[in-house]
C-alpha positions in Angstrom: 144.9 61.5 93.8 143.5 62.5 97.2 142.3 66.0 97.8 144.3 68.4 99.8 143.1 68.5 103.4 141.3 71.6 104.6 143.6 74.0 106.3 141.6 74.1 109.5 138.8 71.7 110.7 137.0 71.6 114.0 134.5 68.9 114.8 132.5 69.2 118.0 135.5 70.9 119.6 134.9 71.5 123.2 136.9 72.7 126.2 135.9 73.0 129.8 137.9 74.3 132.8 136.2 72.6 135.7 132.6 73.6 135.6 133.2 76.4 133.2 132.5 75.5 129.5 134.8 77.7 127.5 133.9 76.1 124.2 130.9 74.0 123.2 130.7 71.7 120.2 132.4 73.9 117.6 132.0 72.7 114.0 133.9 74.7 111.5 135.9 74.2 108.2 138.1 77.0 107.1 138.7 77.0 103.3 142.0 77.2 101.5 143.1 80.7 100.6 140.5 82.6 102.7 140.7 85.1 105.5 138.4 83.9 108.1 137.3 86.2 110.9 136.5 84.7 114.3 134.3 87.4 115.8 133.2 87.7 119.4 133.4 89.8 122.6 136.2 89.4 125.0 135.8 86.2 127.0 133.8 84.4 124.2 136.5 81.7 123.7 138.5 83.0 120.8 141.9 82.7 122.4 141.0 79.3 123.8 140.1 78.1 120.3 143.5 79.3 118.9 145.4 77.6 121.8 143.5 74.4 121.0 144.5 74.7 117.3 148.1 75.1 118.4 148.0 72.0 120.6 148.7 74.1 123.7 145.5 72.9 125.4 144.0 69.5 125.6 140.4 69.4 124.2 137.7 68.1 126.4 135.9 66.6 123.5 136.8 65.5 119.9 139.6 67.6 118.3 140.8 70.0 115.6 143.0 69.4 112.6 145.5 71.5 110.7 146.1 70.4 107.1 144.9 66.9 108.2 147.1 66.7 111.3 145.4 66.3 114.7 146.3 69.4 116.6 146.6 67.5 119.9 147.9 64.0 119.1 150.1 65.2 116.1 150.9 68.7 117.6 154.5 69.1 116.3 153.5 68.2 112.7 150.5 70.5 112.8 152.5 73.4 114.2 155.0 73.2 111.4 152.3 74.2 109.1 151.3 77.2 111.2 152.6 80.7 112.1 151.0 82.4 115.1 150.6 86.0 116.4 149.4 85.7 120.0 147.4 88.3 121.8 149.8 88.4 124.7 153.1 90.4 124.6 155.9 87.8 124.8 158.8 89.9 123.6 162.3 90.0 125.0 162.9 93.6 126.2 166.7 93.3 126.3 166.9 92.6 122.6 166.8 94.8 119.6 164.0 94.3 117.1 166.3 92.7 114.6 167.8 90.3 117.1 164.4 89.2 118.4 163.0 88.6 114.9 166.1 86.6 113.9 165.8 84.5 117.1 162.2 83.5 116.6 162.3 82.9 112.8 163.4 79.8 111.0 166.5 80.4 108.8 166.3 81.0 105.1 166.5 83.7 102.5 162.7 83.7 101.9 162.2 84.6 105.6 164.7 87.4 105.4 163.0 88.9 102.4 159.6 88.7 103.9 160.9 90.2 107.2 162.5 93.1 105.3 159.3 93.8 103.4 157.2 93.7 106.6 159.5 96.0 108.5 159.2 98.5 105.7 155.5 98.2 105.3 154.8 98.5 109.0 157.3 101.3 109.4 159.4 99.6 112.1 163.0 100.4 112.9 164.9 97.1 113.4 167.7 98.7 115.3 165.6 99.9 118.2 165.6 98.2 121.6 162.3 96.5 122.3 162.1 97.9 125.8 162.0 101.4 124.3 159.1 100.8 122.0 155.5 102.0 122.4 152.7 99.6 122.7 151.8 100.1 119.1 155.4 99.4 118.0 155.6 96.3 120.2 152.5 95.0 118.4 154.2 95.6 115.1 157.2 93.4 116.3 154.8 90.6 117.2 153.1 90.9 113.8 156.5 90.7 111.9 157.6 87.8 114.1 154.5 85.8 113.2 154.1 86.8 109.5 157.7 86.5 108.4 157.6 82.7 108.4 156.6 81.0 105.1 153.7 78.8 106.1 150.4 77.9 104.6 148.3 78.8 107.6 148.4 81.8 109.9 146.6 82.0 113.3 146.3 85.6 114.5 144.8 86.5 117.9 143.5 90.1 117.9 146.3 91.1 115.5 145.5 94.8 115.1 145.2 95.7 118.8 147.0 99.0 119.5 147.7 99.7 115.8 147.0 103.1 114.4 144.6 103.3 111.4 147.4 103.8 108.8 149.3 100.8 110.0 146.1 98.8 110.1 145.6 99.5 106.4 149.1 98.2 105.7 148.3 95.1 107.7 145.1 94.6 105.7 147.0 95.0 102.5 149.5 92.4 103.7 146.8 89.9 104.5 145.2 90.4 101.1 148.6 89.6 99.5 148.9 86.4 101.6 145.4 85.4 100.4 146.4 86.0 96.8 149.3 83.6 97.4 146.9 80.9 98.5 147.6 81.2 102.2 144.9 80.8 104.8 144.4 83.3 107.6 142.4 82.6 110.7 142.1 85.8 112.8 140.1 86.6 115.9 138.7 90.0 116.5 136.0 91.7 118.6 135.6 94.6 116.1 132.9 94.0 113.5 134.1 96.7 111.1 137.6 95.2 111.0 136.1 91.8 110.0 133.9 93.4 107.4 136.9 95.3 105.9 139.2 92.3 105.5 137.6 88.9 105.9 135.9 86.6 103.4 133.8 84.8 106.0 133.0 85.4 109.6 132.2 83.0 112.5 130.4 84.6 115.4 131.3 83.2 118.8 129.1 83.9 121.8 129.7 82.4 125.3 131.7 79.5 123.8 129.2 78.6 121.1 129.4 79.3 117.4 126.1 80.9 116.6 126.6 81.8 113.0 129.0 81.4 110.0 128.4 83.8 107.2 130.1 85.5 104.3 130.8 89.2 104.9 128.3 90.1 102.2 125.6 88.1 104.1 126.6 89.7 107.3 126.2 93.2 105.9 122.8 92.3 104.5 121.7 90.8 107.8 122.6 93.9 109.8 119.6 95.0 111.8 118.4 98.5 112.7 115.9 98.9 115.4 112.8 100.9 114.4 111.4 103.1 117.2 108.0 104.6 116.6 107.2 107.7 118.7 103.7 109.1 118.7 103.2 112.8 119.0 99.6 112.3 120.0 98.1 109.6 122.1 98.9 106.2 120.6 96.1 104.5 118.5 94.4 101.4 120.0 95.9 98.0 119.4 93.2 97.4 116.7 95.1 99.9 114.5 98.0 97.4 114.4 95.8 94.4 113.4 97.5 94.1 110.0 101.0 94.9 111.2 103.4 92.0 110.9 107.1 91.2 110.8 108.0 91.0 107.2 110.7 88.4 107.7 111.2 86.6 111.0 114.6 85.2 111.9 117.1 85.3 114.6 117.7 89.0 114.0 114.1 90.1 114.3 113.5 92.4 117.2 110.5 94.1 118.8 110.6 97.8 119.2 109.0 99.8 122.0 106.9 102.8 121.0 106.3 105.7 123.4 103.3 107.9 123.3 102.7 111.2 125.0 99.2 112.5 125.7 98.4 116.1 126.7 98.1 115.3 130.4 99.6 111.8 130.8 102.6 109.9 129.6 102.5 106.2 129.0 104.4 103.6 127.0 102.9 101.0 124.8 104.4 98.0 123.1 103.7 97.9 119.4 104.5 95.4 116.7 106.9 96.7 114.1 109.1 95.2 111.4 112.8 95.4 111.5 114.6 96.9 108.6 117.5 95.1 107.0 120.4 96.6 105.2 
């Protein structure tokens, strides 16, 4: 019997817009039943990646797969396995919350039960008109719209933007429930603390390149603090640092600058120091 395909696979996935390289050679496998955080600053390529996974953009090189289906050449079959919460507000202002959610959801009693639970958990009134909602409540509508469907994979683009802390806690609880059911969640964020609080693993995207993939536990251990040494008296000569060294050199190691102050002059001197890891 063949193994179940990985929920999300990217192999040398690239996308260029003219001379601009939005993504460069992304290689990533997202595991079944995990919450994967796609972490990076605005403009790093997170939304472009999600659009490629949905088959909304044509990749410049190679491809991505959802449960074994090519996201570009088999887009309709791949999208049937996915629910999405986009970062953009695409709601219909003339509708009520309930009417909109019924319009965008597939029919079925399981969807209705999930919708009712999400409305209660996120404290959202289904009878209100969308045009009268605050930005935070509009975001809740988008979350319910994407999470009400019964699919094995969820793609969430900055899902907690504009949510207050209490609702964000409820969102986190919902995602943990989905993980317990064996569902896979791929969510982008630019907030490190959010990824640490919820995700199992994190991929760090910078300027279109995937620079690291780590478990949250590894990410916390690798967090760096810069050590700054300030001398009250004139700084000792360089010979005093002859035995100083970086205890463990890697991509996170930094050099700190020490500043010394003499009685009549002020000067700065570079010194070697070791970075502390937590």
